[in-house]
Each structure stands twice: as structure tokens, then as C-alpha cells.
ChimeraX commands (.cxc) that place a marker at each C-alpha (Angstrom):
marker #1 position 95.45,62.96,99.69 radius 0.5
marker #1 position 95.54,66.71,100.41 radius 0.5
marker #1 position 99.09,68.04,100.63 radius 0.5
marker #1 position 100.43,71.36,101.80 radius 0.5
marker #1 position 100.86,74.10,99.25 radius 0.5
marker #1 position 104.44,75.32,98.86 radius 0.5
marker #1 position 105.77,78.87,98.69 radius 0.5
marker #1 position 105.54,78.93,94.87 radius 0.5
marker #1 position 101.75,78.84,95.21 radius 0.5
marker #1 position 101.43,81.73,97.63 radius 0.5
marker #1 position 101.72,84.50,95.04 radius 0.5
marker #1 position 98.83,83.10,93.02 radius 0.5
marker #1 position 96.78,82.58,96.18 radius 0.5
marker #1 position 97.25,86.25,96.98 radius 0.5
marker #1 position 95.75,87.09,93.59 radius 0.5
marker #1 position 92.80,84.87,94.48 radius 0.5
marker #1 position 92.46,86.77,97.76 radius 0.5
marker #1 position 92.30,90.01,95.79 radius 0.5
marker #1 position 89.41,88.52,93.83 radius 0.5
marker #1 position 87.72,87.65,97.12 radius 0.5
marker #1 position 88.03,91.31,98.13 radius 0.5
marker #1 position 86.36,92.27,94.85 radius 0.5
marker #1 position 83.47,89.91,95.59 radius 0.5
marker #1 position 83.01,91.56,98.97 radius 0.5
marker #1 position 82.85,95.00,97.37 radius 0.5
marker #1 position 79.90,93.77,95.32 radius 0.5
marker #1 position 78.11,92.45,98.39 radius 0.5
marker #1 position 78.92,88.81,97.62 radius 0.5
marker #1 position 80.38,86.17,99.94 radius 0.5
marker #1 position 84.14,86.87,99.64 radius 0.5
marker #1 position 85.56,83.98,97.62 radius 0.5
marker #1 position 88.03,84.44,94.76 radius 0.5
marker #1 position 89.76,82.19,92.24 radius 0.5
marker #1 position 92.43,82.33,89.52 radius 0.5
marker #1 position 93.45,79.81,86.85 radius 0.5
marker #1 position 97.14,79.47,85.99 radius 0.5
marker #1 position 98.80,77.69,83.04 radius 0.5
marker #1 position 102.55,77.53,82.44 radius 0.5
marker #1 position 103.15,80.00,85.25 radius 0.5
marker #1 position 100.78,82.67,83.92 radius 0.5
marker #1 position 97.31,83.71,85.06 radius 0.5
marker #1 position 94.86,83.08,82.23 radius 0.5
marker #1 position 91.58,83.70,84.05 radius 0.5
marker #1 position 90.14,85.07,87.27 radius 0.5
marker #1 position 86.78,84.90,88.98 radius 0.5
marker #1 position 84.95,85.83,92.15 radius 0.5
marker #1 position 81.62,84.93,93.70 radius 0.5
marker #1 position 78.69,86.48,91.83 radius 0.5
marker #1 position 75.50,84.48,92.49 radius 0.5
marker #1 position 73.71,87.38,94.19 radius 0.5
marker #1 position 74.41,90.03,91.57 radius 0.5
marker #1 position 73.98,87.64,88.66 radius 0.5
marker #1 position 70.93,85.85,90.06 radius 0.5
marker #1 position 72.87,82.68,89.22 radius 0.5
marker #1 position 73.26,79.87,91.78 radius 0.5
marker #1 position 76.15,78.42,89.74 radius 0.5
marker #1 position 78.19,81.63,89.70 radius 0.5
marker #1 position 80.72,80.53,92.30 radius 0.5
marker #1 position 84.23,81.93,91.95 radius 0.5
marker #1 position 85.59,78.61,90.65 radius 0.5
marker #1 position 82.90,78.26,87.97 radius 0.5
marker #1 position 83.41,81.84,86.80 radius 0.5
marker #1 position 87.18,81.29,86.53 radius 0.5
marker #1 position 86.82,77.91,84.78 radius 0.5
marker #1 position 84.47,79.36,82.18 radius 0.5
marker #1 position 86.85,82.26,81.50 radius 0.5
marker #1 position 89.84,79.92,81.22 radius 0.5
marker #1 position 88.03,77.65,78.77 radius 0.5
marker #1 position 87.27,80.64,76.52 radius 0.5
marker #1 position 90.91,81.79,76.62 radius 0.5
marker #1 position 92.17,78.33,75.67 radius 0.5
marker #1 position 89.36,77.64,73.23 radius 0.5
marker #1 position 88.85,74.27,74.88 radius 0.5
marker #1 position 86.67,72.99,77.70 radius 0.5
marker #1 position 89.53,70.72,78.74 radius 0.5
marker #1 position 91.93,72.52,81.09 radius 0.5
marker #1 position 94.88,70.13,80.96 radius 0.5
marker #1 position 98.00,71.57,82.57 radius 0.5
marker #1 position 96.05,74.20,84.49 radius 0.5
marker #1 position 95.99,74.94,88.23 radius 0.5
marker #1 position 93.05,76.60,89.93 radius 0.5
marker #1 position 93.67,78.63,93.08 radius 0.5
marker #1 position 90.64,79.39,95.25 radius 0.5
marker #1 position 90.42,80.99,98.68 radius 0.5
marker #1 position 87.84,78.55,100.06 radius 0.5
marker #1 position 87.56,74.77,99.73 radius 0.5
marker #1 position 85.27,74.12,96.73 radius 0.5
marker #1 position 81.76,72.70,97.03 radius 0.5
marker #1 position 80.54,69.57,95.24 radius 0.5
marker #1 position 79.33,71.55,92.21 radius 0.5
marker #1 position 82.66,73.28,91.69 radius 0.5
marker #1 position 84.69,70.15,92.41 radius 0.5
marker #1 position 82.67,68.24,89.83 radius 0.5
marker #1 position 83.27,70.97,87.26 radius 0.5
marker #1 position 87.02,70.78,87.86 radius 0.5
marker #1 position 87.02,67.04,87.32 radius 0.5
marker #1 position 84.98,67.39,84.11 radius 0.5
marker #1 position 87.47,70.04,82.91 radius 0.5
marker #1 position 90.37,67.65,83.52 radius 0.5
marker #1 position 91.99,70.27,85.76 radius 0.5
marker #1 position 95.53,69.22,86.69 radius 0.5
marker #1 position 95.81,70.84,90.11 radius 0.5
marker #1 position 93.63,72.49,92.72 radius 0.5
marker #1 position 95.07,74.69,95.47 radius 0.5
marker #1 position 92.59,76.00,98.04 radius 0.5
marker #1 position 92.89,78.20,101.11 radius 0.5
marker #1 position 90.51,77.80,104.04 radius 0.5
marker #1 position 88.64,74.57,104.72 radius 0.5
marker #1 position 84.84,74.69,104.53 radius 0.5
marker #1 position 83.38,72.42,107.23 radius 0.5
marker #1 position 79.82,72.83,105.92 radius 0.5
marker #1 position 80.07,72.26,102.14 radius 0.5
marker #1 position 83.71,71.47,101.39 radius 0.5
marker #1 position 84.07,68.66,98.83 radius 0.5
marker #1 position 87.85,68.29,98.99 radius 0.5
marker #1 position 87.94,66.50,102.32 radius 0.5
marker #1 position 85.90,68.47,104.87 radius 0.5
marker #1 position 82.45,66.99,104.16 radius 0.5
marker #1 position 83.20,64.67,101.26 radius 0.5
marker #1 position 86.21,64.23,98.99 radius 0.5
marker #1 position 85.27,63.94,95.34 radius 0.5
marker #1 position 88.93,64.11,94.39 radius 0.5
marker #1 position 89.66,60.85,96.22 radius 0.5
marker #1 position 87.30,58.74,94.12 radius 0.5
marker #1 position 89.60,56.33,92.28 radius 0.5
marker #1 position 86.69,55.15,90.10 radius 0.5
marker #1 position 86.53,58.49,88.28 radius 0.5
marker #1 position 88.34,58.66,84.94 radius 0.5
marker #1 position 90.34,61.75,85.92 radius 0.5
marker #1 position 92.38,62.56,89.01 radius 0.5
marker #1 position 93.08,66.16,90.03 radius 0.5
marker #1 position 95.95,66.78,92.41 radius 0.5
marker #1 position 94.75,68.71,95.47 radius 0.5
marker #1 position 96.84,70.89,97.73 radius 0.5
marker #1 position 95.61,72.98,100.65 radius 0.5
marker #1 position 96.86,75.87,102.72 radius 0.5
marker #1 position 96.45,75.36,106.45 radius 0.5
marker #1 position 96.26,77.66,109.45 radius 0.5
marker #1 position 99.98,77.26,109.97 radius 0.5
marker #1 position 100.54,78.90,106.58 radius 0.5
marker #1 position 100.09,82.60,105.87 radius 0.5
marker #1 position 96.44,82.35,104.86 radius 0.5
marker #1 position 94.44,84.11,107.55 radius 0.5
marker #1 position 91.17,82.27,108.27 radius 0.5
marker #1 position 89.65,85.50,109.62 radius 0.5
marker #1 position 91.04,88.40,107.54 radius 0.5
marker #1 position 90.04,91.88,108.63 radius 0.5
marker #1 position 87.68,93.73,106.30 radius 0.5
marker #1 position 88.81,97.17,105.17 radius 0.5
marker #1 position 85.60,98.72,106.48 radius 0.5
marker #1 position 86.09,97.35,110.01 radius 0.5
marker #1 position 88.42,97.62,112.98 radius 0.5
marker #1 position 89.71,94.88,115.27 radius 0.5
marker #1 position 90.92,95.52,118.82 radius 0.5
marker #1 position 94.38,93.93,119.29 radius 0.5
marker #1 position 94.42,90.79,121.42 radius 0.5
marker #1 position 96.96,92.46,123.70 radius 0.5
marker #1 position 94.23,94.81,124.92 radius 0.5
marker #1 position 92.49,91.84,126.55 radius 0.5
marker #1 position 95.50,90.25,128.23 radius 0.5
marker #1 position 95.27,89.57,131.97 radius 0.5
marker #1 position 91.65,90.60,132.34 radius 0.5
marker #1 position 90.56,89.61,135.87 radius 0.5
marker #1 position 87.97,86.85,136.02 radius 0.5
marker #1 position 88.07,86.14,132.27 radius 0.5
marker #1 position 90.28,83.05,131.73 radius 0.5
marker #1 position 88.31,81.38,128.92 radius 0.5
marker #1 position 89.65,80.48,125.48 radius 0.5
marker #1 position 88.44,82.61,122.56 radius 0.5
marker #1 position 86.43,81.19,119.66 radius 0.5
marker #1 position 85.74,82.93,116.36 radius 0.5
marker #1 position 83.46,82.58,113.38 radius 0.5
marker #1 position 83.48,84.70,110.21 radius 0.5
marker #1 position 81.88,82.54,107.52 radius 0.5
marker #1 position 78.23,83.00,108.46 radius 0.5
marker #1 position 76.38,84.39,105.45 radius 0.5
marker #1 position 75.16,87.45,107.35 radius 0.5
marker #1 position 78.64,88.27,108.67 radius 0.5
marker #1 position 80.11,88.54,105.15 radius 0.5
marker #1 position 83.61,88.09,106.54 radius 0.5
marker #1 position 83.29,90.06,109.78 radius 0.5
marker #1 position 84.77,88.10,112.71 radius 0.5
marker #1 position 82.52,87.34,115.64 radius 0.5
marker #1 position 84.09,86.28,118.95 radius 0.5
marker #1 position 82.38,84.01,121.46 radius 0.5
marker #1 position 83.01,81.91,124.54 radius 0.5
marker #1 position 81.98,78.26,124.55 radius 0.5
marker #1 position 82.55,76.48,127.84 radius 0.5
marker #1 position 81.22,73.29,129.42 radius 0.5
marker #1 position 80.11,69.91,128.01 radius 0.5
marker #1 position 78.39,69.89,124.63 radius 0.5
marker #1 position 75.79,67.40,125.90 radius 0.5
marker #1 position 74.95,69.44,129.01 radius 0.5
marker #1 position 71.32,69.44,130.18 radius 0.5
marker #1 position 71.21,73.23,129.80 radius 0.5
marker #1 position 73.07,75.61,127.50 radius 0.5
marker #1 position 73.11,79.20,128.77 radius 0.5
marker #1 position 73.20,81.61,125.82 radius 0.5
marker #1 position 74.32,84.93,127.30 radius 0.5
marker #1 position 73.63,88.06,125.25 radius 0.5
marker #1 position 75.07,91.34,126.46 radius 0.5
marker #1 position 73.74,94.87,126.09 radius 0.5
marker #1 position 75.21,98.17,124.95 radius 0.5
marker #1 position 78.06,99.04,125.53 radius 0.5
marker #1 position 78.99,95.75,127.26 radius 0.5
marker #1 position 80.42,92.50,125.85 radius 0.5
marker #1 position 80.80,88.90,127.08 radius 0.5
marker #1 position 82.97,90.15,129.94 radius 0.5
marker #1 position 79.65,91.23,131.51 radius 0.5
marker #1 position 78.95,87.59,132.43 radius 0.5
marker #1 position 82.32,86.76,134.00 radius 0.5
marker #1 position 80.73,86.23,137.45 radius 0.5
marker #1 position 77.75,84.21,136.20 radius 0.5
marker #1 position 79.65,81.85,133.89 radius 0.5
marker #1 position 81.48,79.99,136.72 radius 0.5
marker #1 position 78.13,79.42,138.48 radius 0.5
marker #1 position 76.59,77.87,135.37 radius 0.5
marker #1 position 79.67,75.73,134.74 radius 0.5
marker #1 position 79.74,74.50,138.33 radius 0.5
marker #1 position 76.22,73.15,137.79 radius 0.5
marker #1 position 77.48,71.04,134.88 radius 0.5
marker #1 position 75.95,73.30,132.23 radius 0.5
marker #1 position 77.30,74.73,128.97 radius 0.5
marker #1 position 77.77,78.47,128.46 radius 0.5
marker #1 position 77.93,80.26,125.10 radius 0.5
marker #1 position 78.53,84.01,125.23 radius 0.5
marker #1 position 79.06,85.89,121.94 radius 0.5
marker #1 position 80.30,89.43,121.52 radius 0.5
marker #1 position 77.87,91.21,119.20 radius 0.5
marker #1 position 79.54,92.72,116.14 radius 0.5
marker #1 position 80.92,96.09,117.15 radius 0.5
marker #1 position 81.66,95.08,120.75 radius 0.5
marker #1 position 84.38,93.34,122.74 radius 0.5
marker #1 position 86.63,91.02,120.76 radius 0.5
marker #1 position 84.37,91.00,117.69 radius 0.5
marker #1 position 85.09,93.16,114.65 radius 0.5
marker #1 position 83.84,96.72,114.74 radius 0.5
marker #1 position 82.41,98.18,111.50 radius 0.5
marker #1 position 83.53,101.71,110.83 radius 0.5
marker #1 position 80.05,102.86,109.76 radius 0.5
marker #1 position 77.12,103.04,112.15 radius 0.5
marker #1 position 74.78,101.93,109.35 radius 0.5
marker #1 position 75.82,98.34,110.05 radius 0.5
marker #1 position 73.96,98.40,113.34 radius 0.5
marker #1 position 70.46,97.45,112.25 radius 0.5
marker #1 position 68.16,95.37,114.42 radius 0.5
marker #1 position 67.28,92.94,111.62 radius 0.5
marker #1 position 70.95,92.37,110.73 radius 0.5
marker #1 position 72.12,91.71,114.30 radius 0.5
marker #1 position 69.18,89.36,114.80 radius 0.5
marker #1 position 70.03,87.44,111.61 radius 0.5
marker #1 position 73.64,87.05,112.77 radius 0.5
marker #1 position 72.42,85.55,116.05 radius 0.5
marker #1 position 69.97,83.22,114.30 radius 0.5
marker #1 position 72.72,81.89,112.04 radius 0.5
marker #1 position 75.12,81.66,114.98 radius 0.5
marker #1 position 72.70,79.51,116.98 radius 0.5
marker #1 position 72.17,77.28,113.94 radius 0.5
marker #1 position 75.92,76.95,113.33 radius 0.5
marker #1 position 76.55,75.78,116.89 radius 0.5
marker #1 position 73.32,73.74,116.81 radius 0.5
marker #1 position 72.41,74.96,120.29 radius 0.5
marker #1 position 69.66,73.02,122.05 radius 0.5
marker #1 position 68.02,73.11,125.50 radius 0.5
marker #1 position 68.89,76.80,125.56 radius 0.5
marker #1 position 68.38,79.00,128.59 radius 0.5
marker #1 position 68.43,82.50,127.14 radius 0.5
marker #1 position 70.13,85.15,129.28 radius 0.5
marker #1 position 69.63,88.74,128.11 radius 0.5
marker #1 position 70.52,92.16,129.43 radius 0.5
marker #1 position 69.69,95.63,128.11 radius 0.5
marker #1 position 69.95,95.76,124.28 radius 0.5
marker #1 position 70.65,92.02,124.26 radius 0.5
marker #1 position 67.02,91.52,125.25 radius 0.5
marker #1 position 65.68,93.49,122.28 radius 0.5
marker #1 position 67.50,91.05,120.01 radius 0.5
marker #1 position 67.55,87.87,122.07 radius 0.5
marker #1 position 63.92,87.73,123.10 radius 0.5
marker #1 position 62.91,87.45,119.43 radius 0.5
marker #1 position 65.12,84.41,118.76 radius 0.5
marker #1 position 62.70,81.78,120.17 radius 0.5
marker #1 position 60.06,83.00,117.74 radius 0.5
marker #1 position 62.17,81.63,114.87 radius 0.5
marker #1 position 63.14,78.30,116.50 radius 0.5
marker #1 position 61.04,77.67,119.64 radius 0.5
marker #1 position 62.19,74.04,119.88 radius 0.5
marker #1 position 65.70,75.19,120.80 radius 0.5
marker #1 position 64.74,77.25,123.86 radius 0.5
marker #1 position 63.43,76.22,127.27 radius 0.5
marker #1 position 63.64,79.30,129.49 radius 0.5
marker #1 position 64.74,82.92,129.67 radius 0.5
marker #1 position 66.46,85.06,132.26 radius 0.5
marker #1 position 65.80,88.71,131.43 radius 0.5
marker #1 position 67.74,91.43,133.23 radius 0.5
marker #1 position 66.93,95.13,132.84 radius 0.5
marker #1 position 65.59,94.80,129.31 radius 0.5
marker #1 position 62.45,95.03,127.19 radius 0.5
marker #1 position 60.34,92.43,125.43 radius 0.5
marker #1 position 60.28,93.67,121.84 radius 0.5
marker #1 position 58.26,90.96,120.11 radius 0.5
marker #1 position 55.23,93.18,119.54 radius 0.5
marker #1 position 52.00,91.19,119.35 radius 0.5
marker #1 position 53.82,87.88,118.84 radius 0.5
marker #1 position 53.57,85.64,121.93 radius 0.5
marker #1 position 56.39,83.63,123.39 radius 0.5
marker #1 position 56.19,79.89,122.61 radius 0.5
marker #1 position 53.98,77.75,124.90 radius 0.5
marker #1 position 55.74,76.43,127.98 radius 0.5
marker #1 position 58.43,79.08,127.79 radius 0.5
marker #1 position 59.59,79.92,131.33 radius 0.5
marker #1 position 60.30,83.61,131.93 radius 0.5
marker #1 position 61.99,85.25,134.87 radius 0.5
marker #1 position 62.89,88.92,135.24 radius 0.5
marker #1 position 65.63,90.34,137.43 radius 0.5
marker link #1:1,2 radius 0.2
marker link #1:2,3 radius 0.2
marker link #1:3,4 radius 0.2
marker link #1:4,5 radius 0.2
marker link #1:5,6 radius 0.2
marker link #1:6,7 radius 0.2
marker link #1:7,8 radius 0.2
marker link #1:8,9 radius 0.2
marker link #1:9,10 radius 0.2
marker link #1:10,11 radius 0.2
marker link #1:11,12 radius 0.2
marker link #1:12,13 radius 0.2
marker link #1:13,14 radius 0.2
marker link #1:14,15 radius 0.2
marker link #1:15,16 radius 0.2
marker link #1:16,17 radius 0.2
marker link #1:17,18 radius 0.2
marker link #1:18,19 radius 0.2
marker link #1:19,20 radius 0.2
marker link #1:20,21 radius 0.2
marker link #1:21,22 radius 0.2
marker link #1:22,23 radius 0.2
marker link #1:23,24 radius 0.2
marker link #1:24,25 radius 0.2
marker link #1:25,26 radius 0.2
marker link #1:26,27 radius 0.2
marker link #1:27,28 radius 0.2
marker link #1:28,29 radius 0.2
marker link #1:29,30 radius 0.2
marker link #1:30,31 radius 0.2
marker link #1:31,32 radius 0.2
marker link #1:32,33 radius 0.2
marker link #1:33,34 radius 0.2
marker link #1:34,35 radius 0.2
marker link #1:35,36 radius 0.2
marker link #1:36,37 radius 0.2
marker link #1:37,38 radius 0.2
marker link #1:38,39 radius 0.2
marker link #1:39,40 radius 0.2
marker link #1:40,41 radius 0.2
marker link #1:41,42 radius 0.2
marker link #1:42,43 radius 0.2
marker link #1:43,44 radius 0.2
marker link #1:44,45 radius 0.2
marker link #1:45,46 radius 0.2
marker link #1:46,47 radius 0.2
marker link #1:47,48 radius 0.2
marker link #1:48,49 radius 0.2
marker link #1:49,50 radius 0.2
marker link #1:50,51 radius 0.2
marker link #1:51,52 radius 0.2
marker link #1:52,53 radius 0.2
marker link #1:53,54 radius 0.2
marker link #1:54,55 radius 0.2
marker link #1:55,56 radius 0.2
marker link #1:56,57 radius 0.2
marker link #1:57,58 radius 0.2
marker link #1:58,59 radius 0.2
marker link #1:59,60 radius 0.2
marker link #1:60,61 radius 0.2
marker link #1:61,62 radius 0.2
marker link #1:62,63 radius 0.2
marker link #1:63,64 radius 0.2
marker link #1:64,65 radius 0.2
marker link #1:65,66 radius 0.2
marker link #1:66,67 radius 0.2
marker link #1:67,68 radius 0.2
marker link #1:68,69 radius 0.2
marker link #1:69,70 radius 0.2
marker link #1:70,71 radius 0.2
marker link #1:71,72 radius 0.2
marker link #1:72,73 radius 0.2
marker link #1:73,74 radius 0.2
marker link #1:74,75 radius 0.2
marker link #1:75,76 radius 0.2
marker link #1:76,77 radius 0.2
marker link #1:77,78 radius 0.2
marker link #1:78,79 radius 0.2
marker link #1:79,80 radius 0.2
marker link #1:80,81 radius 0.2
marker link #1:81,82 radius 0.2
marker link #1:82,83 radius 0.2
marker link #1:83,84 radius 0.2
marker link #1:84,85 radius 0.2
marker link #1:85,86 radius 0.2
marker link #1:86,87 radius 0.2
marker link #1:87,88 radius 0.2
marker link #1:88,89 radius 0.2
marker link #1:89,90 radius 0.2
marker link #1:90,91 radius 0.2
marker link #1:91,92 radius 0.2
marker link #1:92,93 radius 0.2
marker link #1:93,94 radius 0.2
marker link #1:94,95 radius 0.2
marker link #1:95,96 radius 0.2
marker link #1:96,97 radius 0.2
marker link #1:97,98 radius 0.2
marker link #1:98,99 radius 0.2
marker link #1:99,100 radius 0.2
marker link #1:100,101 radius 0.2
marker link #1:101,102 radius 0.2
marker link #1:102,103 radius 0.2
marker link #1:103,104 radius 0.2
marker link #1:104,105 radius 0.2
marker link #1:105,106 radius 0.2
marker link #1:106,107 radius 0.2
marker link #1:107,108 radius 0.2
marker link #1:108,109 radius 0.2
marker link #1:109,110 radius 0.2
marker link #1:110,111 radius 0.2
marker link #1:111,112 radius 0.2
marker link #1:112,113 radius 0.2
marker link #1:113,114 radius 0.2
marker link #1:114,115 radius 0.2
marker link #1:115,116 radius 0.2
marker link #1:116,117 radius 0.2
marker link #1:117,118 radius 0.2
marker link #1:118,119 radius 0.2
marker link #1:119,120 radius 0.2
marker link #1:120,121 radius 0.2
marker link #1:121,122 radius 0.2
marker link #1:122,123 radius 0.2
marker link #1:123,124 radius 0.2
marker link #1:124,125 radius 0.2
marker link #1:125,126 radius 0.2
marker link #1:126,127 radius 0.2
marker link #1:127,128 radius 0.2
marker link #1:128,129 radius 0.2
marker link #1:129,130 radius 0.2
marker link #1:130,131 radius 0.2
marker link #1:131,132 radius 0.2
marker link #1:132,133 radius 0.2
marker link #1:133,134 radius 0.2
marker link #1:134,135 radius 0.2
marker link #1:135,136 radius 0.2
marker link #1:136,137 radius 0.2
marker link #1:137,138 radius 0.2
marker link #1:138,139 radius 0.2
marker link #1:139,140 radius 0.2
marker link #1:140,141 radius 0.2
marker link #1:141,142 radius 0.2
marker link #1:142,143 radius 0.2
marker link #1:143,144 radius 0.2
marker link #1:144,145 radius 0.2
marker link #1:145,146 radius 0.2
marker link #1:146,147 radius 0.2
marker link #1:147,148 radius 0.2
marker link #1:148,149 radius 0.2
marker link #1:149,150 radius 0.2
marker link #1:150,151 radius 0.2
marker link #1:151,152 radius 0.2
marker link #1:152,153 radius 0.2
marker link #1:153,154 radius 0.2
marker link #1:154,155 radius 0.2
marker link #1:155,156 radius 0.2
marker link #1:156,157 radius 0.2
marker link #1:157,158 radius 0.2
marker link #1:158,159 radius 0.2
marker link #1:159,160 radius 0.2
marker link #1:160,161 radius 0.2
marker link #1:161,162 radius 0.2
marker link #1:162,163 radius 0.2
marker link #1:163,164 radius 0.2
marker link #1:164,165 radius 0.2
marker link #1:165,166 radius 0.2
marker link #1:166,167 radius 0.2
marker link #1:167,168 radius 0.2
marker link #1:168,169 radius 0.2
marker link #1:169,170 radius 0.2
marker link #1:170,171 radius 0.2
marker link #1:171,172 radius 0.2
marker link #1:172,173 radius 0.2
marker link #1:173,174 radius 0.2
marker link #1:174,175 radius 0.2
marker link #1:175,176 radius 0.2
marker link #1:176,177 radius 0.2
marker link #1:177,178 radius 0.2
marker link #1:178,179 radius 0.2
marker link #1:179,180 radius 0.2
marker link #1:180,181 radius 0.2
marker link #1:181,182 radius 0.2
marker link #1:182,183 radius 0.2
marker link #1:183,184 radius 0.2
marker link #1:184,185 radius 0.2
marker link #1:185,186 radius 0.2
marker link #1:186,187 radius 0.2
marker link #1:187,188 radius 0.2
marker link #1:188,189 radius 0.2
marker link #1:189,190 radius 0.2
marker link #1:190,191 radius 0.2
marker link #1:191,192 radius 0.2
marker link #1:192,193 radius 0.2
marker link #1:193,194 radius 0.2
marker link #1:194,195 radius 0.2
marker link #1:195,196 radius 0.2
marker link #1:196,197 radius 0.2
marker link #1:197,198 radius 0.2
marker link #1:198,199 radius 0.2
marker link #1:199,200 radius 0.2
marker link #1:200,201 radius 0.2
marker link #1:201,202 radius 0.2
marker link #1:202,203 radius 0.2
marker link #1:203,204 radius 0.2
marker link #1:204,205 radius 0.2
marker link #1:205,206 radius 0.2
marker link #1:206,207 radius 0.2
marker link #1:207,208 radius 0.2
marker link #1:208,209 radius 0.2
marker link #1:209,210 radius 0.2
marker link #1:210,211 radius 0.2
marker link #1:211,212 radius 0.2
marker link #1:212,213 radius 0.2
marker link #1:213,214 radius 0.2
marker link #1:214,215 radius 0.2
marker link #1:215,216 radius 0.2
marker link #1:216,217 radius 0.2
marker link #1:217,218 radius 0.2
marker link #1:218,219 radius 0.2
marker link #1:219,220 radius 0.2
marker link #1:220,221 radius 0.2
marker link #1:221,222 radius 0.2
marker link #1:222,223 radius 0.2
marker link #1:223,224 radius 0.2
marker link #1:224,225 radius 0.2
marker link #1:225,226 radius 0.2
marker link #1:226,227 radius 0.2
marker link #1:227,228 radius 0.2
marker link #1:228,229 radius 0.2
marker link #1:229,230 radius 0.2
marker link #1:230,231 radius 0.2
marker link #1:231,232 radius 0.2
marker link #1:232,233 radius 0.2
marker link #1:233,234 radius 0.2
marker link #1:234,235 radius 0.2
marker link #1:235,236 radius 0.2
marker link #1:236,237 radius 0.2
marker link #1:237,238 radius 0.2
marker link #1:238,239 radius 0.2
marker link #1:239,240 radius 0.2
marker link #1:240,241 radius 0.2
marker link #1:241,242 radius 0.2
marker link #1:242,243 radius 0.2
marker link #1:243,244 radius 0.2
marker link #1:244,245 radius 0.2
marker link #1:245,246 radius 0.2
marker link #1:246,247 radius 0.2
marker link #1:247,248 radius 0.2
marker link #1:248,249 radius 0.2
marker link #1:249,250 radius 0.2
marker link #1:250,251 radius 0.2
marker link #1:251,252 radius 0.2
marker link #1:252,253 radius 0.2
marker link #1:253,254 radius 0.2
marker link #1:254,255 radius 0.2
marker link #1:255,256 radius 0.2
marker link #1:256,257 radius 0.2
marker link #1:257,258 radius 0.2
marker link #1:258,259 radius 0.2
marker link #1:259,260 radius 0.2
marker link #1:260,261 radius 0.2
marker link #1:261,262 radius 0.2
marker link #1:262,263 radius 0.2
marker link #1:263,264 radius 0.2
marker link #1:264,265 radius 0.2
marker link #1:265,266 radius 0.2
marker link #1:266,267 radius 0.2
marker link #1:267,268 radius 0.2
marker link #1:268,269 radius 0.2
marker link #1:269,270 radius 0.2
marker link #1:270,271 radius 0.2
marker link #1:271,272 radius 0.2
marker link #1:272,273 radius 0.2
marker link #1:273,274 radius 0.2
marker link #1:274,275 radius 0.2
marker link #1:275,276 radius 0.2
marker link #1:276,277 radius 0.2
marker link #1:277,278 radius 0.2
marker link #1:278,279 radius 0.2
marker link #1:279,280 radius 0.2
marker link #1:280,281 radius 0.2
marker link #1:281,282 radius 0.2
marker link #1:282,283 radius 0.2
marker link #1:283,284 radius 0.2
marker link #1:284,285 radius 0.2
marker link #1:285,286 radius 0.2
marker link #1:286,287 radius 0.2
marker link #1:287,288 radius 0.2
marker link #1:288,289 radius 0.2
marker link #1:289,290 radius 0.2
marker link #1:290,291 radius 0.2
marker link #1:291,292 radius 0.2
marker link #1:292,293 radius 0.2
marker link #1:293,294 radius 0.2
marker link #1:294,295 radius 0.2
marker link #1:295,296 radius 0.2
marker link #1:296,297 radius 0.2
marker link #1:297,298 radius 0.2
marker link #1:298,299 radius 0.2
marker link #1:299,300 radius 0.2
marker link #1:300,301 radius 0.2
marker link #1:301,302 radius 0.2
marker link #1:302,303 radius 0.2
marker link #1:303,304 radius 0.2
marker link #1:304,305 radius 0.2
marker link #1:305,306 radius 0.2
marker link #1:306,307 radius 0.2
marker link #1:307,308 radius 0.2
marker link #1:308,309 radius 0.2
marker link #1:309,310 radius 0.2
marker link #1:310,311 radius 0.2
marker link #1:311,312 radius 0.2
marker link #1:312,313 radius 0.2
marker link #1:313,314 radius 0.2
view
């Protein structure tokens, strides 16, 4: 059973967060870990698979290897590992093999987490070792969407009482391409709707652009998903203009569509949103059924739209 971490664990988790910051500086997915024995840090680690060309170089594995060298033993009895993200199956298995006494993790990982989110290797009574697991939750001080040092975030108070914009905010920051940047989006209507309207804004607009169209789509029983591109609206805003590359913004949108598993998509694009959005069906044509293009340009070059793709221009 996963229990809450207490205040005594928070100082070590902050050290793990510092390791996550170091990973980000090296262009890695920001995950950090520390190993503690008898109240002292004996090893640290951060994600390094990209730089090391090593698929096993997760923060937990790096820290476990360093701790084993310090102790001169591959058994880590009496040790606690703190990690900022719920460990995957590989890392969880390594902890069990190391006879780790405790695991304390920060954010849950709904895609690969092996401490309860997807599977729970630590709950298998048949295994010959049991590691105690404790987790931080959103109610604790761990921020699931920390702000990167090279980005800005408009305060929520700036968006209070906007006319015609009553919808609840949603955020995602763990897409690989985002590397910790927080992307805001609206997601309204039934998940099994016959049509999902994916509304992509232009420059310098944001999802507020569609405040008059969203109620019309919802009234028809449809679903509406409207993201704010990075740098706009409620999404994080990188301090350097070099972030704004066509290929990068497109990759963010491709991963975003995959994360939400959007299907039966009616693509709505305006201005710059068309330059990005009209290329998305080329990567996954089975997800899209039609497009509504407003004051934009088709930027797919010589590549044709998928067969049967309905196009309208306003």
C-alpha cells in the first residue's frame, strides 16, 4: 500500500528535485534521485539516457549504482531512495533486487509508473523482498508542473473573470517534447462524442479565440479540445525565441493528440495554427475526419491530404 510521505522526507525530496533540474540542463527528461542511509545522502543520480546513449540510465538506476559502489555491496539494506517521478518497471525491479528498504517518489506516472499507476511491482507478495513505498501527492508541496527557469508563466489571476470563458483548465507537462514546460488546454464535452473539435489558434491568439464557437460545438453533443500553444495564453512562455521552431511545435501537438488519444477529429485551424495543424493528419490520418480552415495556409508542400478528408475554408 502506498502511504503519504511525512515532513522528514521533504528535505531529501528537494535534493532529488535539484537533481531533476540538473537533468534538464543536460537536455534530459527532468527526473532526479538520491539514496539515503542512516540520515545521510550516499548517492545521487539524474536521468542520462540521451547523453549516455544508455536506455537504462534512468535517475534511479544511476543512483542505485553509485550507492552500491559507496557501500561496496549490491545489497542496499537500510537505504531509502527518493525520486521525483514514480519509477518504471525496470527501476522498480532494480530496487527489489537491491533489497532497498524504502522508496519515496514524487509525481505519479500514469503511463509507465510501476508503483501503482500502471502496475504495482511492490505489491507482489510472492517476491522474496518487500520494499516499503511512500508517495507525495498533489496536496503535498511537490508541484506537478514546476516552472522551468528559462520560462515565464502568467499568473492565474490575470485570467480571472474573462467574459465567455468559463471552462476548467487542464495542464500537461510530461510530454517528451515539452521537457517540463506546462501546456494548458480546454477539454469539454463527452469523451465518446461522435466528433471531437481540435481547435488550434494562431499568433498572437490563444484558446480564448474560440470562446464563441465552443458553446456551439458542445450544444451539438460534441467534444472540444483547445490547447494553448507554448508561448501563448495560459501555457508557459519560453524566454528565448529559439524555442519557437515549426518542427518542435508540431511534435508537441503530435504527442498531445496521442496522449489524449483523440479520434474522429474535426480539425479547426486559424492563422499560424493552420501551418502546424494542417500537417497533423499526415502523421495519423486515421484520427482525422474533416478540417475547418480559417484565414490560414496549407503548408504540407507536395504531400496530399489523406483520402476522404473533408476540407472547408472560411
